[in-house]
C-alpha positions in Angstrom: 12.3 48.8 180.3 13.5 52.4 179.3 10.2 52.4 176.8 8.7 52.0 180.1 9.6 55.2 181.9 9.2 57.4 178.6 5.5 56.4 178.6 5.4 57.2 182.5 6.9 60.6 182.5 5.0 61.0 179.4 1.6 60.3 181.5 3.2 62.9 183.9 3.3 66.1 181.6 0.3 68.0 181.5 -0.4 69.4 178.1 1.3 66.8 176.0 0.5 64.2 173.7 2.3 61.6 172.5 3.6 61.0 169.1 6.6 59.5 166.5 9.1 61.7 164.8 11.4 60.0 162.7 9.8 56.3 163.6 10.7 57.4 167.0 8.1 57.8 169.8 7.9 60.7 171.3 6.7 63.8 174.0 4.4 66.7 171.4 3.1 70.5 172.7 -0.3 70.0 171.6 1.1 71.9 168.8 2.3 69.7 167.5 5.6 70.1 168.1 8.1 66.8 169.5 10.2 67.7 172.5 11.7 64.7 173.3 11.7 61.9 171.6 13.4 58.3 172.5 15.1 56.0 170.4 16.0 52.6 171.3 17.6 53.5 174.7 18.2 57.0 174.5 16.6 61.0 175.1 16.6 63.3 172.8 15.5 66.5 174.3 14.9 69.8 172.0 16.8 72.6 174.4 17.9 75.8 174.6 21.7 76.1 174.2 22.3 78.6 177.0 20.4 74.4 178.7 22.5 73.0 176.2 26.2 73.7 177.6 24.9 72.8 180.3 23.6 69.2 179.6 26.7 68.5 178.2 28.4 68.6 181.3 26.7 65.6 182.1 28.5 62.2 181.3 27.3 60.6 178.5 25.7 63.7 176.6 26.6 64.5 172.4 24.6 66.5 170.3 22.0 64.7 168.7 22.6 65.1 164.9 19.0 63.6 163.3 21.0 62.9 159.6 23.2 60.9 160.7 20.1 58.8 163.0 18.6 58.8 159.8 21.4 57.1 157.6 21.7 54.8 160.2 18.4 53.3 160.3 
């Protein structure tokens, strides 16, 4: 279900392409840089420090650590 929602969201964002990063689905800008990833029911967003502080106030959010994530694969 989550992957379907991710794909629906991706289809509505102009000037982006679907791709993969670290084996996870992602949304990339046309320059190839990823800004959003989806893996095992989790959405991972690239945020500014200011937006990150606000996002961390939301229940269930946490900092994404790609090194720990890759080690768990």
